[in-house]
N, C-alpha and C positions, 0 to 999 in steps of 0.2 A: 823726410830729407835729401837721400842719396836721387830722388826722381828729379829734384828740385834744382838741389846744384848742379847734376851733370846738365837740363836745360838749359843754365844760365850758362853753363859752360859756351854748351854749343852755339848758343845766340849768340857770347862773343865768338864765336872761332868762325863763324858765318858770316860775322859781320866784317871783322877782320881780311877774310878772304877777300870785302868786295873791293876792296881798297887796292888803286894801281896795278887794275888789273889788268894787263894790255887784252887786246882783243884782233886776233886775222882773222880777216875774209878772206880765203883762197876758192870760192866756190864751187867749189866742190862736191861742198858738206850739203849738198840739196839732190834731189832728182832738177832735172832739166823742164826746164817752164817760166811763163813768164813773171819778171821782177816784183812786176807792177805789184803792193798791198801784200809782197812779201815781210816775213819777220821772222828772223833772225839773231842769235848773240846780242840784242840792246841796240838794233840796226832794223827801219824802217824803212820799208824801199817804194818808189813813184811815180812814174816814166810819164810822160803827159803829149802826144806831138800837138800842136795845134792847142796847150790848152784843151787836149784830150785826152780821157786817160787810153796808155796804147800798151796794148800789148806784143812791144815791137821792141824788147829787150829783154833776152832771156838769161836766167842762174843756169850755171852749168851750161855758159853753149860755146861753141869753136869758134874760135878765136883768131891772133895771128899766131899762135902754138907760140914757140920760148924764144923770146927776144930776153934785154933784158929786165924788167921790171915787171915781166907780166910769162903765164905759164898759163897755155889751155887746162882748163878750163877756163871761159873768165865770165862776165858781166858783159854781153856783147847786144849792139841794137841797133837801130838808124841816130846817126848827127842830128837829122831834123829834132829829137825831142831832148824835152829838158829831165834829167837827173833829180830827185831831189833823194835826199838821205835823210828822215827822224831818229834822235838819237836817245829812246828811253830812257839815259840816263849822260847828264852836259858829258864831253870828253874838250881836251888841255893838248890834244893831239891826232892828229889828222891824216892818213898819207896811202898814196894806193900806185899804184901807176897808171897810164891812160895811150891810148894809143889809136893810131886815126889810119885807114888802109888809103894811103898812102904812099910817092914813093922817097916824096920829098920832105923836108923842114919847110914845117905849118909854123909864119907867128901867129901869135894867139889861138892856138889849135883849139880852145879848152878855155871855158868861165866856170872860176867855185866861188860862189855865193855865201858867205858863213853870218851866220845870226844866230844871237844869244837866248833865253830863254825868253824872252819877251818880244821875241823876233823878229828884233832890232842889228841894224845887218853891222857886223863884227868889221868888217875888210870885205873886200872885191878883188881877188887874183885873177890877173890872164895870164896862163902859161903856155910854153913852145914849145913841140914833139919835131926828133932829129930823126931823120930814117937809116933804117935799118931791117933791109932787105926789101918787102913790101909792103911794111907797114915801117911807118912814124911813131918813135915813143918820148915818152917824158914819164919824168915822177912831181908825185907833188906833198910837198911836208909840209905840214906847217904844227907850229907847238906855240902855242898862248893861254888866251882868254877861252875861258871855256862855254866852246864850242854845242848846241842844240841839235842848230840843221843846216845842212850845208846843199847848194843846187848846181848841180851843174853842167855847163850846155855847152854843145860841141859846136865846130866851126863847122857846117855842113858846107859851103865853099868848097873848100877844099876838099873831102872825104863825103863819102853817105852812109860808112860804118865807125864804132870809133869800140872798145874795149875796154874794159877795164880791171884790176886785180889790186893779190892781195892787199885791199884795204884794212888797215891797223887804225882803233881809237885806240882810247886807255879812261873809260870811263869811269868818273867818280865818284859813286859815291854822296844822295844827299846832305846836308847840316841833317836830319833826320833820322839816318842808320848809321851813321858815325856815334850822336849823342846816346841813341839803343846799344852799342856798342856795348861804350863807355860807360853807361846802366846797367849792364848786368854783368862788365868785369864789379865795380864798385858792390853789385849783389852778392857775386863769389864771394869779393871778399870779405865783405857783411856776414855770410852764413858759416865762412871757417874758424873766423875767429870767433860766434857765439858759439859757435860747437868745441871750441877748446877752451871758453870757459866751464 
């Protein structure tokens, strides 16, 4: 009986811990490697150039050094590519810093397209960057409807390289996980009541 009670308590604690646990990737967590195909902390990365999978975007890469929103190492690659982020659990928050190797302010430096779990477009956001030493940088911030995929394109007319850092998401567990946690809590209460009778 004690084993069952302990198991139920652990199940409840694990389910409760999954709720609103924000995650930030600083891109120094893994060895230097092409980001395409990497899955880490609930994010799966895909990188394509001209529609073809490419190794020209690197996790734990050398980028602009220390800026306002980015600090090396970063996710660094060619602006000719499209970066896709797929989230294991939908997120209601998405933040990251972006820099382009440009001395100038860049209008529409990058575009972020967000998708829901059925891959319908939630919104498309065109973002600018401001110059800071040798790179031009900006920060993307989103809070709203649940996002399952983000697709990021870069202005290759303005710069040849991009860097991305401090990727923050707030994964929300599926309703089934919340139900399971509630069920576990109910089972623990039932066992406690039965024990006192």
